[in-house]
TORLOLUM-756899 format. One line per field, with one value per atom (N, C-alpha, C): residue number from 1; residue in one letter; atom name; x, y, z. Coordinates in pm, whole numbers, plus 50000, padded with zeros to 5 digits. Layout:
N
pos = NUM:...
code = A:...
site = CA:...
X = X:...
Y = Y:...
Z = Z:...
END
This chain:
196
pos = 1:1:1:2:2:2:3:3:3:4:4:4:5:5:5:6:6:6:7:7:7:8:8:8:9:9:9:10:10:10:11:11:11:12:12:12:13:13:13:14:14:14:15:15:15:16:16:16:17:17:17:18:18:18:19:19:19:20:20:20:21:21:21:22:22:22:23:23:23:24:24:24:25:25:25:26:26:26:27:27:27:28:28:28:29:29:29:30:30:30:31:31:31:32:32:32:33:33:33:34:34:34:35:35:35:36:36:36:37:37:37:38:38:38:39:39:39:40:40:40:41:41:41:42:42:42:43:43:43:44:44:44:45:45:45:46:46:46:47:47:47:48:48:48:49:49:49:50:50:50:51:51:51:52:52:52:53:53:53:54:54:54:55:55:55:56:56:56:57:57:57:58:58:58:59:59:59:60:60:60:61:61:61:62:62:62:63:63:63:64:64:64:65:65:65:66:66:66:67:67:67:68:68:68:69:69:69:70:70:70:71:71:71:72:72:72:73:73:73:74:74:74:75:75:75:76:76:76:77:77:77:78:78:78:79:79:79:80:80:80:81:81:81:82:82:82:83:83:83:84:84:84:85:85:85:86:86:86:87:87:87:88:88:88:89:89:89:90:90:90:91:91:91:92:92:92:93:93:93:94:94:94:95:95:95:96:96:96:97:97:97:98:98:98:99:99:99:100:100:100:101:101:101:102:102:102:103:103:103:104:104:104:105:105:105:106:106:106:107:107:107:108:108:108:109:109:109:110:110:110:111:111:111:112:112:112:113:113:113:114:114:114:115:115:115:116:116:116:117:117:117:118:118:118:119:119:119:120:120:120:121:121:121:122:122:122:123:123:123:124:124:124:125:125:125:126:126:126:127:127:127:128:128:128:129:129:129:130:130:130:131:131:131:132:132:132:133:133:133:134:134:134:135:135:135:136:136:136:137:137:137:138:138:138:139:139:139:140:140:140:141:141:141:142:142:142:143:143:143:144:144:144:145:145:145:146:146:146:147:147:147:148:148:148:149:149:149:150:150:150:151:151:151:152:152:152:153:153:153:154:154:154:155:155:155:156:156:156:157:157:157:158:158:158:159:159:159:160:160:160:161:161:161:162:162:162:163:163:163:164:164:164:165:165:165:166:166:166:167:167:167:168:168:168:169:169:169:170:170:170:171:171:171:172:172:172:173:173:173:174:174:174:175:175:175:176:176:176:177:177:177:178:178:178:179:179:179:180:180:180:181:181:181:182:182:182:183:183:183:184:184:184:185:185:185:186:186:186:187:187:187:188:188:188:189:189:189:190:190:190:191:191:191:192:192:192:193:193:193:194:194:194:195:195:195:196:196:196
code = M:M:M:T:T:T:Q:Q:Q:F:F:F:D:D:D:W:W:W:P:P:P:A:A:A:L:L:L:Q:Q:Q:S:S:S:A:A:A:W:W:W:V:V:V:P:P:P:G:G:G:D:D:D:P:P:P:L:L:L:V:V:V:C:C:C:E:E:E:P:P:P:W:W:W:M:M:M:E:E:E:E:E:E:Y:Y:Y:Y:Y:Y:R:R:R:V:V:V:K:K:K:H:H:H:A:A:A:V:V:V:A:A:A:K:K:K:E:E:E:L:L:L:Q:Q:Q:P:P:P:T:T:T:S:S:S:I:I:I:C:C:C:E:E:E:I:I:I:G:G:G:V:V:V:R:R:R:A:A:A:G:G:G:Y:Y:Y:S:S:S:A:A:A:L:L:L:A:A:A:F:F:F:L:L:L:Q:Q:Q:A:A:A:C:C:C:P:P:P:R:R:R:A:A:A:Q:Q:Q:Y:Y:Y:L:L:L:G:G:G:L:L:L:D:D:D:S:S:S:D:D:D:E:E:E:G:G:G:E:E:E:Y:Y:Y:G:G:G:G:G:G:V:V:V:T:T:T:G:G:G:Y:Y:Y:L:L:L:L:L:L:E:E:E:A:A:A:R:R:R:A:A:A:R:R:R:L:L:L:E:E:E:P:P:P:Y:Y:Y:N:N:N:A:A:A:V:V:V:V:V:V:M:M:M:R:R:R:C:C:C:D:D:D:T:T:T:Q:Q:Q:D:D:D:L:L:L:P:P:P:L:L:L:D:D:D:P:P:P:E:E:E:I:I:I:A:A:A:S:S:S:V:V:V:V:V:V:F:F:F:G:G:G:Y:Y:Y:Q:Q:Q:L:L:L:W:W:W:H:H:H:I:I:I:D:D:D:G:G:G:A:A:A:H:H:H:D:D:D:F:F:F:K:K:K:G:G:G:A:A:A:L:L:L:S:S:S:D:D:D:L:L:L:I:I:I:L:L:L:A:A:A:H:H:H:Q:Q:Q:M:M:M:G:G:G:A:A:A:Q:Q:Q:W:W:W:M:M:M:L:L:L:L:L:L:D:D:D:D:D:D:Y:Y:Y:D:D:D:F:F:F:S:S:S:P:P:P:E:E:E:V:V:V:R:R:R:R:R:R:A:A:A:G:G:G:Q:Q:Q:V:V:V:F:F:F:A:A:A:G:G:G:M:M:M:Y:Y:Y:R:R:R:A:A:A:H:H:H:Y:Y:Y:T:T:T:T:T:T:D:D:D:Y:Y:Y:K:K:K:G:G:G:D:D:D:G:G:G:G:G:G:M:M:M:R:R:R:G:G:G:N:N:N:L:L:L:L:L:L:Y:Y:Y:T:T:T:R:R:R:K:K:K:V:V:V:V:V:V:A:A:A
site = N:CA:C:N:CA:C:N:CA:C:N:CA:C:N:CA:C:N:CA:C:N:CA:C:N:CA:C:N:CA:C:N:CA:C:N:CA:C:N:CA:C:N:CA:C:N:CA:C:N:CA:C:N:CA:C:N:CA:C:N:CA:C:N:CA:C:N:CA:C:N:CA:C:N:CA:C:N:CA:C:N:CA:C:N:CA:C:N:CA:C:N:CA:C:N:CA:C:N:CA:C:N:CA:C:N:CA:C:N:CA:C:N:CA:C:N:CA:C:N:CA:C:N:CA:C:N:CA:C:N:CA:C:N:CA:C:N:CA:C:N:CA:C:N:CA:C:N:CA:C:N:CA:C:N:CA:C:N:CA:C:N:CA:C:N:CA:C:N:CA:C:N:CA:C:N:CA:C:N:CA:C:N:CA:C:N:CA:C:N:CA:C:N:CA:C:N:CA:C:N:CA:C:N:CA:C:N:CA:C:N:CA:C:N:CA:C:N:CA:C:N:CA:C:N:CA:C:N:CA:C:N:CA:C:N:CA:C:N:CA:C:N:CA:C:N:CA:C:N:CA:C:N:CA:C:N:CA:C:N:CA:C:N:CA:C:N:CA:C:N:CA:C:N:CA:C:N:CA:C:N:CA:C:N:CA:C:N:CA:C:N:CA:C:N:CA:C:N:CA:C:N:CA:C:N:CA:C:N:CA:C:N:CA:C:N:CA:C:N:CA:C:N:CA:C:N:CA:C:N:CA:C:N:CA:C:N:CA:C:N:CA:C:N:CA:C:N:CA:C:N:CA:C:N:CA:C:N:CA:C:N:CA:C:N:CA:C:N:CA:C:N:CA:C:N:CA:C:N:CA:C:N:CA:C:N:CA:C:N:CA:C:N:CA:C:N:CA:C:N:CA:C:N:CA:C:N:CA:C:N:CA:C:N:CA:C:N:CA:C:N:CA:C:N:CA:C:N:CA:C:N:CA:C:N:CA:C:N:CA:C:N:CA:C:N:CA:C:N:CA:C:N:CA:C:N:CA:C:N:CA:C:N:CA:C:N:CA:C:N:CA:C:N:CA:C:N:CA:C:N:CA:C:N:CA:C:N:CA:C:N:CA:C:N:CA:C:N:CA:C:N:CA:C:N:CA:C:N:CA:C:N:CA:C:N:CA:C:N:CA:C:N:CA:C:N:CA:C:N:CA:C:N:CA:C:N:CA:C:N:CA:C:N:CA:C:N:CA:C:N:CA:C:N:CA:C:N:CA:C:N:CA:C:N:CA:C:N:CA:C:N:CA:C:N:CA:C:N:CA:C:N:CA:C:N:CA:C:N:CA:C:N:CA:C:N:CA:C:N:CA:C:N:CA:C:N:CA:C:N:CA:C:N:CA:C:N:CA:C:N:CA:C:N:CA:C:N:CA:C:N:CA:C:N:CA:C:N:CA:C:N:CA:C:N:CA:C:N:CA:C:N:CA:C:N:CA:C:N:CA:C:N:CA:C:N:CA:C:N:CA:C:N:CA:C:N:CA:C:N:CA:C:N:CA:C
X = 50083:50000:50087:50058:50133:50039:49909:49814:49813:49783:49774:49650:49669:49561:49549:49470:49453:49386:49283:49224:49326:49417:49519:49612:49646:49734:49662:49535:49457:49450:49434:49422:49554:49665:49796:49827:49736:49761:49773:49870:49891:49774:49707:49599:49651:49581:49621:49733:49773:49879:49836:49924:49887:49871:49931:49908:49782:49670:49542:49534:49487:49469:49351:49382:49280:49265:49149:49123:49230:49289:49389:49512:49537:49656:49653:49535:49525:49607:49592:49668:49817:49849:49988:50060:49998:50061:50046:49941:49924:50042:50090:50204:50330:50351:50467:50462:50344:50324:50351:50296:50310:50456:50534:50675:50746:50722:50788:50741:50614:50562:50624:50643:50705:50853:50925:51070:51108:51028:51054:51196:51233:51365:51373:51490:51509:51547:51583:51617:51573:51526:51475:51535:51591:51638:51559:51504:51423:51484:51502:51546:51423:51386:51265:51151:51148:51054:50923:50934:50820:50755:50627:50561:50560:50623:50636:50526:50448:50337:50386:50484:50538:50604:50674:50737:50633:50518:50412:50363:50350:50307:50410:50538:50644:50640:50627:50637:50511:50399:50283:50315:50393:50429:50543:50633:50752:50770:50682:50684:50811:50888:51012:51136:51117:51231:51290:51418:51485:51468:51420:51391:51477:51536:51610:51557:51511:51461:51556:51588:51677:51599:51603:51530:51602:51613:51678:51589:51459:51362:51365:51381:51390:51267:51169:51045:51051:51147:51157:51088:51054:50995:50872:50787:50663:50676:50795:50814:50764:50756:50715:50818:50878:50978:50915:50985:50937:50864:50838:50763:50845:50975:51052:50999:50955:50897:50768:50689:50566:50600:50701:50742:50789:50871:50920:50804:50704:50589:50511:50493:50414:50488:50620:50699:50750:50712:50760:50733:50619:50595:50691:50766:50853:50999:51083:51228:51275:51246:51266:51344:51433:51509:51491:51460:51447:51546:51632:51733:51739:51776:51795:51927:51918:52038:52009:52095:52084:52171:52109:52185:52250:52216:52281:52415:52439:52564:52667:52728:52820:52965:53059:53034:52969:52895:52831:52937:52900:52984:53015:53142:53177:53095:53057:52977:52837:52778:52647:52658:52763:52783:52792:52856:52868:52733:52643:52509:52423:52431:52340:52390:52514:52568:52498:52462:52410:52259:52185:52039:51996:51899:51861:51774:51662:51568:51581:51605:51612:51494:51424:51315:51368:51374:51430:51315:51294:51181:51218:51343:51390:51387:51502:51512:51442:51367:51292:51340:51465:51526:51621:51668:51751:51876:51951:52077:52055:51954:51929:51885:51793:51744:51856:51936:52048:52150:52180:52274:52227:52097:52044:52048:52023:52034:52179:52272:52414:52456:52407:52438:52388:52264:52207:52289:52330:52415:52546:52610:52738:52724:52605:52581:52536:52541:52515:52370:52283:52141:52120:52033:51992:51877:51788:51678:51668:51625:51596:51463:51375:51244:51243:51243:51244:51101:51065:50930:50912:50789:50752:50811:50827:50884:50794:50664:50570:50541:50544:50499:50600:50728:50831:50923:50922:51013:51160:51195:51334:51373:51283:51309:51318:51226:51229:51361:51406:51532:51648:51647:51752:51750:51629:51615:51666:51639:51684:51836:51890:52036:52106:52053:52113:52107:51992:51977:52079:52106:52207:52348:52377:52511:52543:52440:52462:52388:52373:52297:52360:52490:52556:52524:52470:52447:52301:52207:52066:51974:51865:51750:51647:51556:51453:51315:51221:51083:50992:50907:50814:50702:50672:50565:50465:50363:50264:50166:50107:50008:49881:49843:49722:49740:49864:49890:49907:49924:49935:50079:50170:50308:50408:50387:50474:50605:50657:50781:50865:50995:51085:51165:51158:51230:51358:51470:51599:51634:51671:51713:51857:51941:52083:52098:52175:52199:52289:52262:52345:52472:52585:52712:52755:52774:52811:52957
Y = 49881:50000:50125:50215:50342:50461:50436:50544:50584:50710:50756:50696:50630:50562:50621:50728:50794:50704:50628:50538:50438:50388:50295:50366:50490:50565:50595:50631:50656:50531:50416:50292:50252:50310:50282:50373:50467:50563:50490:50530:50468:50503:50403:50433:50518:50625:50712:50809:50816:50910:51052:51125:51263:51353:51314:51383:51322:51386:51332:51340:51235:51231:51321:51430:51529:51538:51589:51596:51670:51778:51855:51773:51668:51587:51510:51488:51416:51487:51619:51693:51696:51707:51706:51579:51462:51336:51311:51365:51351:51418:51532:51601:51515:51454:51364:51254:51194:51087:51137:51255:51309:51336:51386:51411:51280:51179:51049:50986:51000:50942:51009:51139:51213:51177:51169:51148:51001:50911:50768:50733:50774:50738:50588:50532:50391:50378:50491:50489:50620:50607:50721:50716:50827:50838:50951:50921:51019:51049:51176:51219:51269:51201:51234:51145:51023:50920:50922:50943:50934:50796:50787:50657:50605:50679:50629:50670:50771:50810:50867:50957:51010:50898:50809:50696:50614:50591:50515:50587:50720:50797:50785:50797:50781:50641:50541:50403:50356:50422:50395:50430:50537:50583:50502:50453:50380:50255:50157:50043:49958:49971:49892:49969:50095:50175:50121:50135:50103:50224:50202:50311:50297:50409:50414:50531:50502:50606:50627:50753:50790:50878:50843:50921:50907:51018:51014:50945:50937:50870:50928:51060:51126:51211:51211:51283:51432:51479:51623:51656:51785:51838:51758:51723:51653:51502:51451:51306:51247:51117:51046:50938:50941:50839:50700:50610:50474:50450:50557:50540:50476:50461:50387:50245:50186:50051:50053:50159:50172:50185:50265:50282:50149:50078:49948:49854:49851:49762:49802:49931:49977:49962:49967:49961:49820:49724:49587:49529:49561:49505:49556:49659:49722:49689:49728:49715:49834:49827:49943:49907:49997:49987:50119:50109:50228:50213:50314:50305:50430:50408:50520:50587:50716:50791:50939:51005:51149:51216:51268:51329:51460:51510:51631:51601:51474:51431:51405:51513:51505:51517:51460:51385:51250:51201:51070:50963:50865:50747:50694:50662:50617:50498:50411:50295:50339:50434:50485:50566:50647:50727:50637:50523:50432:50373:50361:50308:50411:50538:50640:50703:50684:50748:50697:50789:50751:50739:50763:50760:50877:50852:50952:51064:51029:51127:51131:51250:51270:51354:51309:51386:51442:51574:51641:51687:51613:51641:51607:51636:51605:51727:51785:51905:52022:52098:52210:52346:52350:52479:52510:52633:52675:52589:52576:52502:52356:52292:52152:52126:52208:52189:52214:52318:52347:52234:52183:52073:51949:51918:51801:51818:51939:51965:51947:51999:51985:51839:51765:51621:51549:51575:51510:51545:51670:51712:51634:51625:51554:51405:51350:51208:51182:51285:51267:51271:51333:51339:51395:51330:51383:51482:51451:51538:51546:51662:51679:51749:51695:51755:51806:51937:52001:52023:51958:51965:52090:52132:52242:52377:52395:52518:52639:52620:52728:52737:52624:52613:52671:52653:52693:52800:52921:53026:52984:52907:52862:52765:52675:52580:52656:52750:52828:52903:52964:53038:52943:52825:52727:52686:52666:52628:52735:52860:52971:52990:52977:52988:52876:52754:52642:52668:52715:52743:52846:52945:53045:52988:52907:52848:52753:52682:52576:52604:52732:52767:52708:52686:52626:52479:52417:52273:52232:52321:52281:52385:52336:52420:52392:52485:52466:52477:52406:52406:52396:52494:52494:52393:52312:52212:52242:52320:52359:52247:52257:52157:52225:52332:52402:52494:52537:52630:52565:52435:52365:52365:52302:52290:52338:52301:52345:52268:52253:52181:52257:52244:52295:52178:52157:52048:52101:52042:52076:51964:52001:51904:51935:51835:51854:51877:51978:52011:51906:51878:51786:51861:51806:51868:51813:51901:51857:51817
Z = 50000:50000:50000:49909:49908:49926:49942:49964:50111:50137:50275:50340:50452:50522:50662:50673:50801:50905:50869:50969:51027:50944:50994:51091:51060:51150:51281:51272:51393:51481:51416:51494:51559:51511:51570:51688:51719:51826:51960:52038:52169:52261:52318:52412:52528:52556:52666:52633:52506:52467:52506:52580:52614:52491:52378:52252:52191:52213:52168:52016:51954:51809:51772:51701:51666:51514:51467:51323:51243:51297:51223:51189:51264:51243:51111:51058:50932:50824:50812:50711:50744:50872:50917:50869:50890:50849:50699:50639:50493:50421:50471:50410:50422:50537:50554:50449:50436:50337:50196:50163:50027:49992:50088:50062:50031:50113:50091:49960:49929:49804:49682:49691:49579:49563:49675:49669:49651:49705:49701:49749:49870:49921:49949:49934:49969:50116:50180:50322:50388:50511:50587:50727:50772:50909:50975:51090:51161:51297:51326:51458:51532:51638:51712:51669:51719:51673:51750:51881:51971:51956:51921:51908:51765:51672:51536:51440:51473:51385:51252:51255:51129:51049:51118:51050:50975:51037:50969:50845:50852:50735:50623:50657:50556:50495:50581:50534:50461:50484:50399:50254:50235:50100:50041:50124:50080:50165:50150:50242:50236:50130:50119:50166:50204:50247:50377:50390:50516:50608:50727:50821:50946:50989:51114:51195:51315:51404:51520:51547:51658:51755:51882:51981:52115:52187:52319:52422:52394:52482:52623:52633:52763:52794:52706:52735:52712:52635:52608:52476:52459:52336:52291:52386:52353:52350:52371:52375:52506:52511:52632:52658:52775:52809:52799:52732:52714:52583:52507:52383:52270:52289:52187:52172:52283:52276:52194:52211:52131:51983:51951:51811:51753:51826:51777:51745:51832:51811:51685:51664:51550:51417:51423:51300:51268:51348:51330:51190:51126:50992:50884:50913:50813:50839:50744:50759:50842:50972:51058:51184:51220:51345:51419:51548:51631:51745:51762:51866:51951:52076:52168:52133:52102:52064:52084:52159:52177:52072:51967:51857:51898:52017:52066:52133:52156:52219:52108:52061:51947:51992:51919:51797:51827:51730:51746:51768:51845:51860:51720:51689:51553:51504:51596:51557:51511:51584:51545:51416:51404:51283:51160:51173:51059:51021:51118:51092:51020:51063:51009:50879:50846:50726:50600:50512:50381:50369:50477:50464:50376:50289:50188:50245:50307:50360:50511:50564:50709:50752:50854:50914:51044:51054:51170:51259:51369:51457:51602:51640:51775:51863:51887:51970:51901:51977:51919:51967:52011:52039:51922:51916:51803:51790:51898:51894:51855:51914:51887:51744:51694:51557:51456:51479:51388:51392:51510:51524:51450:51457:51387:51236:51187:51043:50996:51073:51036:51040:51140:51146:51022:50983:50864:50740:50729:50618:50617:50734:50744:50714:50738:50713:50570:50485:50342:50300:50379:50345:50205:50130:49999:50017:50115:50149:50301:50350:50492:50503:50585:50609:50753:50767:50899:50945:51055:51109:51195:51214:51303:51260:51131:51078:51107:51103:51134:51284:51349:51489:51588:51560:51656:51597:51652:51603:51611:51713:51728:51617:51583:51474:51342:51320:51197:51182:51292:51288:51257:51318:51289:51143:51090:50950:50856:50889:50805:50814:50934:50950:50874:50884:50811:50661:50612:50468:50423:50506:50472:50474:50573:50586:50471:50423:50324:50193:50160:50039:49913:49915:49798:49782:49887:49886:49867:49904:49906:49845:49787:49756:49865:49886:49988:49926:49987:49940:50062:50080:50193:50168:50267:50259:50371:50337:50436:50466:50583:50624:50677:50610:50650:50768:50792:50901:51036:51041:51169:51222:51148:51195:51090:50966:50857:50851:50730:50705:50604:50615:50513:50460:50329:50265:50202:50239:50180:50081:49960:49859:49820:49834:49802:49652:49616:49476:49412:49288:49213:49168:49204:49166:49031:48934:48798:48792
END
């Protein structure tokens, strides 16, 4: 299946999740799905997995993609401690690995760096302060990302500022494309330029 299936995503919601599944979220996850469906990456790395809802939207579009989720699992920025287990359970049908990793603890352990290097599409949805979001964008760049989708571009002024600073720092490397979701959270897609 490569079509967006909102009822399936709703049914995967963790019972009692403090993030209540609301109608506006359908468009939020539909945009994630649409980006993955358009790009068709063979590999996806996500920083900030939580319970795996965005991962499910991506993998509905690219069910054969290799997925790696990284999350500190410390309950910050809207996360819930222990939800990595929920994400693992929901992503079990896919070629997916979810691991505890604090991407703010740089440089990455060489063993972890060797695992994450070369993933095509990176979803940046971990730290939501300026320093953390910028650091995650730079990490994805260093790991060879072909595309990066920065979440909460409209929702968080700190994330937006990090996204704009990164775009300025690496303007020679990326084009940017805004991916709106009806004014809810917003995304900025970075596409690595082809070097002739």
